[in-house]
C-alpha positions as CSV (number, residue, x, y, z in Angstrom):
1,M,89.5,90.3,121.5
2,F,93.1,91.2,122.5
3,T,95.6,94.0,122.7
4,I,98.7,94.0,120.5
5,R,101.8,95.4,122.1
6,S,104.9,96.5,120.4
7,A,108.4,96.9,121.7
8,D,107.6,100.3,123.2
9,R,104.5,99.2,125.0
10,W,102.3,100.9,122.5
11,A,98.9,99.1,122.5
12,V,96.3,99.0,119.8
13,Q,92.8,97.9,120.9
14,V,91.5,95.3,118.4
15,R,88.2,94.5,120.0
16,E,85.7,97.3,119.9
17,D,83.9,96.2,123.1
18,A,87.1,96.0,125.1
19,P,87.0,98.1,128.3
20,V,88.5,101.5,127.9
21,T,91.5,101.9,130.2
22,R,93.7,104.9,130.8
23,E,96.4,103.1,128.8
24,A,94.0,102.5,125.9
25,K,93.0,106.2,125.9
26,R,96.7,107.2,125.8
27,D,97.3,104.7,123.0
28,D,94.3,106.0,121.1
29,A,95.6,109.6,121.5
30,L,99.1,108.5,120.3
31,L,97.7,106.9,117.2
32,Q,95.6,110.0,116.5
33,F,98.7,112.1,117.0
34,V,100.7,109.9,114.6
35,E,98.1,110.4,111.9
36,K,98.0,114.2,112.6
37,L,101.8,114.5,112.3
38,A,101.8,112.3,109.2
39,L,99.1,114.4,107.6
40,G,101.1,117.5,108.3
41,L,104.2,116.0,106.7
42,A,102.2,114.7,103.7
43,N,100.8,118.2,103.2
44,M,104.4,119.4,103.0
45,G,105.0,117.0,100.1
46,W,106.1,113.8,101.9
47,Q,104.8,110.5,100.6
48,R,101.9,109.5,102.9
49,M,103.2,106.2,104.1
50,A,106.7,107.5,104.7
51,A,105.1,110.3,106.8
52,R,103.2,107.7,108.8
53,V,106.3,105.5,109.4
54,F,108.3,108.5,110.4
55,A,105.6,109.8,112.8
56,A,105.3,106.4,114.4
57,L,109.1,106.2,115.0
58,M,109.1,109.7,116.4
59,V,106.6,108.9,119.1
60,T,108.2,105.7,120.4
61,D,110.4,106.0,123.5
62,S,113.2,104.2,121.8
63,G,112.7,105.8,118.4
64,R,113.1,102.2,117.0
65,L,110.7,99.6,115.6
66,T,110.9,96.6,113.3
67,A,109.2,96.5,110.0
68,G,106.7,94.0,111.4
69,E,105.9,96.3,114.4
70,L,105.5,99.3,112.1
71,A,103.2,97.2,109.8
72,E,101.1,96.0,112.7
73,L,100.9,99.4,114.4
74,L,99.9,101.2,111.2
75,S,97.7,98.4,109.9
76,V,99.5,98.2,106.6
77,S,101.4,95.5,104.7
78,P,105.2,95.0,105.1
79,A,105.5,96.1,101.4
80,A,104.1,99.5,102.4
81,I,106.7,99.8,105.1
82,S,109.5,98.8,102.7
83,G,108.5,101.5,100.3
84,A,108.3,104.1,103.1
85,V,111.8,103.1,104.4
86,R,113.2,103.4,100.9
87,Y,111.9,107.0,100.8
88,L,113.1,108.0,104.3
89,E,116.6,106.4,104.5
90,P,118.2,108.5,101.7
91,L,116.9,111.6,103.4
92,G,118.9,110.7,106.4
93,L,115.9,110.7,108.7
94,I,115.9,107.0,109.6
95,A,118.5,104.3,109.7
96,R,118.2,100.6,109.3
97,E,120.1,98.5,111.8
98,R,120.1,95.0,113.3
99,V,120.0,94.6,117.0
100,P,122.6,92.0,118.1
101,G,121.0,88.6,118.5
102,D,117.9,89.6,116.5
103,R,117.5,88.4,112.9
104,R,115.1,91.3,112.0
105,D,116.1,94.7,110.9
106,S,114.8,97.6,112.9
107,Y,114.5,101.2,111.9
108,R,115.3,104.1,114.1
109,V,115.2,107.9,113.9
110,V,118.7,109.3,113.3
111,D,120.3,111.4,116.0
112,D,120.6,115.1,114.9
113,M,118.4,114.2,111.9
114,W,117.2,117.8,111.3
115,Y,120.7,119.1,111.0
116,A,121.7,116.3,108.7
117,S,118.6,116.8,106.6
118,F,119.1,120.5,106.2
119,L,122.8,120.0,105.3
120,K,121.5,118.0,102.3
121,Q,119.1,120.9,101.5
122,D,122.1,123.2,101.6
123,R,123.7,121.2,98.8
124,M,120.4,121.3,96.9
125,L,120.1,125.1,97.3
126,K,123.6,125.5,95.8
127,L,122.6,123.2,92.9
128,W,119.5,125.4,92.2
129,V,121.7,128.5,92.3
130,D,124.1,127.0,89.7
131,T,121.2,125.7,87.5
132,A,119.4,129.1,87.6
133,S,122.7,130.9,86.7
134,E,123.1,128.5,83.7
135,G,119.6,129.3,82.6
136,I,120.3,133.1,82.8
137,D,123.4,132.6,80.6
138,V,121.3,130.7,78.0
139,L,118.3,133.0,78.0
140,G,119.9,136.4,78.8
141,A,119.6,138.4,82.0
142,S,117.4,141.0,80.4
143,T,114.7,138.7,79.1
144,P,111.5,138.0,81.2
145,A,112.6,134.4,81.6
146,G,116.1,135.5,82.6
147,K,114.7,137.9,85.2
148,R,112.6,135.1,86.7
149,L,115.6,132.8,86.8
150,A,117.7,135.6,88.4
151,E,115.1,136.0,91.1
152,M,115.2,132.2,91.6
153,R,119.0,132.3,91.8
154,D,119.0,135.2,94.2
155,F,116.4,133.5,96.5
156,F,118.3,130.2,96.7
157,E,121.6,132.0,97.0
158,F,120.3,134.0,100.0
159,F,119.2,130.8,101.7
160,A,122.4,129.0,100.9
161,E,124.3,131.9,102.6
162,E,122.0,132.0,105.6
163,L,121.7,128.3,106.4
164,P,125.2,127.9,107.8
165,L,124.6,130.8,110.2
166,L,121.3,129.2,111.3
167,F,123.1,125.9,111.8
168,E,125.6,127.5,114.1
169,R,122.9,129.2,116.1
170,W,120.9,126.0,116.3
171,H,123.9,124.1,117.6
172,A,124.7,126.8,120.1
173,R,121.1,126.8,121.3
174,R,121.0,123.0,121.5
175,L,124.3,122.8,123.4
176,K,123.1,125.4,125.9
177,A,119.9,123.4,126.5
178,Q,121.8,120.2,126.9
179,Y,124.2,121.8,129.3
180,A,121.3,123.2,131.3
181,D,119.7,119.7,131.4
182,G,123.0,118.1,132.4
183,V,123.2,116.0,129.3
184,D,126.5,115.3,127.6
């Protein structure tokens, strides 16, 4: 019967017999991509609704939507959006903010989110190293369990040592690309 439009001009066809326009095809492709991206994230261990919310924010031009827009876009309840946001915010992937003059909160993807997310992972890796080391002390390094914990410790220790180097390379690559594009 009508087309719903969000802040980013993202349309969802509600009536099945509505004429199929170029914009409707693009919108359908976007929604399919959101679900594909969300499924990939869910397969990596993300909560399904959090993955859908994150994917929806990623494909908007502004990277920002209100809870109502997200609920409408994903055809879910506001409570589902609230739960997804509670999952994503502590990970540093999205931020809640209020646009001046608007009473509603909006959610946006965080700038440099991948870097920030992996910095948190770096801290977790070090925690796993310490935990495995403690287990080795308790069980003994020569026991089968101690050997498994030593392998775990060594694995996480390796990544904890390598991540800062990867971060440096990533920032250098990103700066080079931004410089080439003329972006500050």
